[in-house]
C-alpha positions as CSV (number, residue, x, y, z in Angstrom):
1,M,8.9,11.4,-13.7
2,K,9.1,14.8,-15.3
3,R,5.9,14.7,-17.3
4,N,2.6,16.2,-16.1
5,K,0.2,15.4,-18.9
6,L,-2.4,13.6,-16.8
7,H,-4.9,15.3,-14.7
8,I,-6.7,12.9,-12.4
9,H,-9.9,14.4,-11.0
10,W,-10.1,12.8,-7.6
11,Y,-11.2,14.1,-4.2
12,P,-13.0,11.6,-2.0
13,G,-15.6,13.2,0.2
14,H,-15.9,13.1,4.0
15,I,-12.2,13.5,4.7
16,A,-12.7,15.2,8.0
17,K,-15.3,12.6,9.1
18,A,-13.0,9.7,8.1
19,E,-10.0,11.1,10.0
20,R,-12.1,11.6,13.1
21,K,-13.2,8.0,13.0
22,L,-9.6,6.9,12.5
23,K,-8.5,8.9,15.5
24,E,-11.3,7.3,17.6
25,Q,-10.1,3.9,16.6
26,L,-6.5,4.8,17.4
27,S,-7.5,5.6,20.9
28,L,-8.5,1.9,21.3
29,V,-5.2,0.3,20.3
30,D,-1.6,0.1,21.5
31,A,0.1,0.1,18.2
32,V,-0.6,0.5,14.4
33,I,0.5,-1.5,11.4
34,E,0.8,0.7,8.4
35,V,0.7,-1.1,5.0
36,I,2.5,0.5,2.1
37,D,2.8,-0.6,-1.5
38,A,6.5,-1.6,-1.9
39,R,6.6,-0.2,-5.5
40,L,5.7,3.2,-4.0
41,P,7.4,3.4,-0.6
42,L,6.7,7.1,-0.3
43,S,3.7,7.8,-2.6
44,S,1.5,5.1,-1.1
45,S,2.0,6.4,2.5
46,Y,-0.6,8.9,3.7
47,T,0.9,12.4,3.7
48,N,-0.2,13.2,7.2
49,I,0.3,9.8,8.7
50,T,2.7,11.0,11.5
51,G,0.3,13.8,12.4
52,L,-2.6,11.3,12.6
53,L,-0.8,8.7,14.6
54,G,1.0,11.1,17.0
55,D,3.2,9.1,19.3
56,K,1.4,5.8,18.6
57,P,4.0,3.1,17.9
58,R,4.0,2.1,14.2
59,L,5.1,-1.0,12.3
60,I,5.5,-0.3,8.6
61,L,4.9,-3.2,6.2
62,L,6.2,-2.9,2.6
63,N,3.6,-5.1,1.0
64,K,3.8,-6.7,-2.5
65,S,7.6,-6.7,-2.0
66,D,7.7,-9.7,-4.4
67,L,7.0,-7.2,-7.2
68,T,10.3,-5.3,-6.4
69,E,13.9,-6.1,-6.9
70,R,15.3,-7.4,-3.5
71,N,18.5,-5.4,-3.3
72,E,16.7,-2.2,-4.2
73,I,13.8,-2.7,-1.7
74,N,16.3,-3.5,1.1
75,K,17.8,-0.1,0.6
76,W,14.3,1.4,1.1
77,V,13.8,-0.5,4.3
78,K,16.9,1.2,5.8
79,F,15.8,4.6,4.4
80,L,12.3,4.4,5.8
81,E,13.5,3.2,9.2
82,E,15.7,6.2,9.5
83,K,13.0,8.6,8.1
84,Y,10.2,7.5,10.4
85,S,12.1,6.0,13.3
86,A,9.9,3.0,13.0
87,P,10.6,-0.7,12.2
88,V,10.0,-1.7,8.6
89,L,9.4,-5.2,7.4
90,L,8.9,-6.7,3.9
91,C,5.9,-8.8,3.3
92,D,4.0,-10.5,0.6
93,A,0.3,-11.3,1.2
94,K,0.6,-14.4,-1.0
95,N,2.7,-16.3,1.5
96,T,2.8,-16.7,5.3
97,K,6.6,-16.9,5.9
98,D,6.7,-13.5,7.5
99,L,3.6,-13.9,9.6
100,N,5.3,-14.8,12.9
101,I,7.8,-11.9,12.5
102,I,4.9,-9.4,12.0
103,I,3.1,-10.7,15.0
104,K,6.2,-10.7,17.2
105,K,7.1,-7.1,16.2
106,A,3.5,-5.8,16.8
107,I,3.5,-7.4,20.3
108,E,6.9,-5.8,21.0
109,L,5.7,-2.3,20.0
110,A,2.7,-2.6,22.2
111,E,4.6,-3.7,25.3
112,P,5.4,-0.2,26.7
113,R,1.8,0.8,26.9
114,I,0.9,-2.5,28.5
115,Q,3.6,-2.0,31.1
116,A,2.2,1.4,31.8
117,I,-1.3,-0.1,32.3
118,M,0.2,-2.7,34.7
119,K,1.9,-0.1,36.7
120,K,-1.6,1.4,37.4
121,G,-2.5,-1.9,39.1
122,L,-4.4,-3.5,36.1
123,L,-3.7,-7.0,34.9
124,R,-1.7,-7.7,31.8
125,R,-3.9,-8.0,28.7
126,P,-3.1,-8.9,25.0
127,A,-1.6,-6.2,22.8
128,R,-4.2,-4.4,20.6
129,V,-3.3,-3.3,17.1
130,M,-5.0,-1.9,14.1
131,V,-4.1,-2.0,10.4
132,V,-4.1,1.2,8.4
133,G,-3.2,2.1,4.8
134,M,-4.3,3.6,1.5
135,P,-6.8,1.8,-0.8
136,N,-5.5,-1.4,-2.5
137,V,-2.1,-1.5,-0.8
138,G,-3.1,-4.9,0.6
139,K,-4.7,-4.1,4.0
140,S,-7.4,-6.7,3.7
141,S,-4.9,-9.4,2.6
142,I,-2.7,-8.6,5.6
143,I,-5.7,-8.7,8.0
144,N,-6.8,-12.0,6.5
145,K,-3.3,-13.4,6.8
146,L,-3.1,-12.4,10.5
147,T,-6.6,-13.8,11.3
148,R,-6.3,-16.9,9.2
149,S,-5.6,-19.2,12.2
150,S,-8.3,-17.6,14.5
151,K,-11.5,-16.0,13.2
152,T,-13.2,-16.0,16.6
153,K,-14.5,-12.5,17.5
154,I,-14.2,-11.8,21.2
155,G,-16.8,-9.0,21.1
156,A,-16.9,-5.6,22.7
157,K,-14.6,-4.8,25.6
158,A,-15.8,-3.5,28.9
159,G,-14.6,0.1,29.4
160,V,-13.6,0.4,25.8
161,T,-16.5,0.4,23.4
162,R,-19.7,-1.5,22.6
163,Q,-19.4,-1.1,18.8
164,Q,-15.9,-2.3,18.1
165,Q,-15.2,-6.0,17.5
166,W,-11.9,-7.7,18.2
167,V,-10.3,-10.8,16.8
168,R,-7.8,-12.7,19.0
169,I,-4.8,-13.6,16.9
170,N,-3.1,-15.5,19.8
171,P,-3.1,-15.1,23.6
172,Q,-0.8,-12.1,23.3
173,L,-2.3,-10.2,20.4
174,E,-5.8,-8.9,19.4
175,L,-6.7,-7.1,16.2
176,L,-9.4,-4.5,15.7
177,D,-11.3,-6.2,13.0
178,T,-12.5,-3.0,11.2
179,P,-9.4,-1.8,9.3
180,G,-8.5,1.8,9.8
181,I,-8.8,3.3,6.4
182,I,-6.6,6.3,5.9
183,P,-8.6,8.8,3.8
184,M,-6.9,10.1,0.7
185,R,-6.8,13.6,-0.7
186,Q,-4.4,13.9,-3.6
187,D,-3.4,17.3,-5.0
188,N,-0.1,16.2,-6.3
189,Q,-0.7,14.9,-9.9
190,E,2.7,13.1,-10.1
191,V,1.8,11.1,-7.0
192,A,-1.8,10.6,-8.2
193,A,-0.5,9.1,-11.5
194,K,1.8,6.7,-9.6
195,L,-1.2,5.6,-7.4
196,A,-3.2,5.1,-10.6
197,F,-0.4,2.8,-12.0
198,V,-0.8,0.5,-9.0
199,N,-4.6,0.7,-9.0
200,S,-4.8,2.6,-5.7
201,I,-7.2,5.2,-7.1
202,S,-10.8,4.6,-8.1
203,E,-11.0,3.8,-11.8
204,N,-13.8,6.4,-12.0
205,A,-11.1,9.1,-11.6
206,Y,-9.2,8.3,-14.8
207,T,-9.2,6.5,-18.1
208,N,-6.8,3.7,-18.9
209,E,-5.2,5.2,-22.1
210,P,-3.4,8.2,-20.7
211,V,-2.5,6.4,-17.5
212,A,-1.0,3.5,-19.4
213,Q,1.0,5.8,-21.7
214,E,2.3,7.8,-18.7
215,L,3.3,4.5,-17.1
216,L,5.2,3.4,-20.2
217,E,7.1,6.7,-20.2
218,A,7.9,6.4,-16.5
219,L,9.2,2.9,-17.0
220,D,11.2,4.0,-20.1
221,E,13.0,6.6,-17.9
222,R,13.8,4.2,-15.1
223,Y,14.0,0.8,-16.5
224,P,14.3,1.1,-20.3
225,A,16.0,-2.2,-20.9
226,E,13.4,-4.3,-19.1
227,V,10.3,-2.6,-20.5
228,R,11.5,-2.4,-24.1
229,E,12.6,-6.0,-24.0
230,Y,9.2,-7.1,-22.7
231,Y,7.3,-5.3,-25.4
232,K,10.0,-6.0,-28.1
233,I,10.4,-2.3,-29.0
234,Q,13.9,-1.0,-29.3
235,D,14.5,1.9,-31.6
236,E,11.0,3.4,-31.9
237,P,8.9,5.3,-29.4
238,L,7.6,3.2,-26.5
239,S,3.9,4.0,-27.2
240,L,0.6,2.2,-26.9
241,E,0.2,2.5,-30.6
242,N,3.5,0.8,-31.4
243,I,2.9,-2.0,-28.8
244,A,-0.5,-2.6,-30.4
245,L,1.0,-2.7,-33.9
246,K,3.8,-5.0,-32.7
247,R,1.2,-7.5,-31.3
248,N,-1.2,-7.0,-34.2
249,W,-3.9,-5.7,-31.9
250,L,-6.0,-3.8,-34.5
251,I,-9.5,-2.5,-34.9
252,S,-11.4,-1.9,-38.1
253,G,-9.5,0.0,-40.6
254,G,-6.2,-1.5,-39.5
255,E,-5.7,1.1,-36.7
256,A,-4.1,0.2,-33.4
257,D,-6.4,-1.0,-30.6
258,I,-5.4,1.5,-28.0
259,T,-8.2,0.5,-25.6
260,R,-7.1,-3.1,-25.5
261,T,-3.4,-2.3,-25.3
262,S,-3.8,0.2,-22.4
263,A,-5.7,-2.4,-20.3
264,Y,-2.9,-5.0,-21.0
265,V,-0.1,-2.6,-20.2
266,L,-1.6,-1.7,-16.8
267,R,-2.3,-5.4,-16.1
268,D,1.2,-6.4,-17.1
269,F,2.7,-3.9,-14.7
270,R,0.4,-4.6,-11.8
271,E,1.0,-8.3,-12.0
272,G,4.8,-7.9,-12.2
273,K,5.0,-9.4,-15.7
274,I,7.1,-6.6,-17.1
275,G,9.6,-6.7,-14.3
276,K,10.2,-5.8,-10.6
277,F,10.2,-2.0,-10.2
278,I,10.1,0.8,-7.7
279,L,8.8,4.1,-9.0
280,D,9.7,6.5,-6.1
281,D,13.0,8.2,-5.4
282,M,14.6,8.5,-2.0
283,E,14.6,12.0,-0.6
284,E,18.0,13.6,-0.1
């Protein structure tokens, strides 16, 4: 993406307060599951995630991997594992095939801390984990998937806190039921545009028309064959207007219905109807 036509006005408040709360929650868990949108393996990861987590073990889940091409996302798994020195798993909140693998890896990451506790003379306890991630990357779906077989809250823990509630996933794993929400502050407009593409930014921060056009141009740079075939536009500019005219989406006076078209373009992309895409580049 070389364009920078958009300007997304977006700065959520209470950043410092939210980060303090996240750090308080982190002190209660043995490991963290970070959920990332597989279509944006870098852009949908919080910039300061390593600084926030410190030496806390982390499992990275590339969620919505069903919306990406398998060979391409597998390359990203290896890249991210080397970049962050953390295990990376593919997942899709729509199915549960990967559930046992996620649980097993989370327990494995928590084991060193549990061993340290046992060396102090305390009894073994279940691993405690928390799910973090940016808005709309699928945190809630992952939490729901993990807790689907056991929704029994086991309450506050003595010596830990009276406010936090826990859910026992199985005898070896407990989940902090309040998801750790990573606050977002986005000054990079290119990244902000990508996050808008996948609906990870509040719709109050932008209007559909310029975001949809920017998305079309980004796809035309990376995946021209797929996007042009889907919209049946070959030799003319890939624009909202031309898509509207091609589909006969018109308003009074015979003009292109840009409002309707932009909503459909964003929906088509977000639901994977145009194709399976990744919009980030691997760093050298």
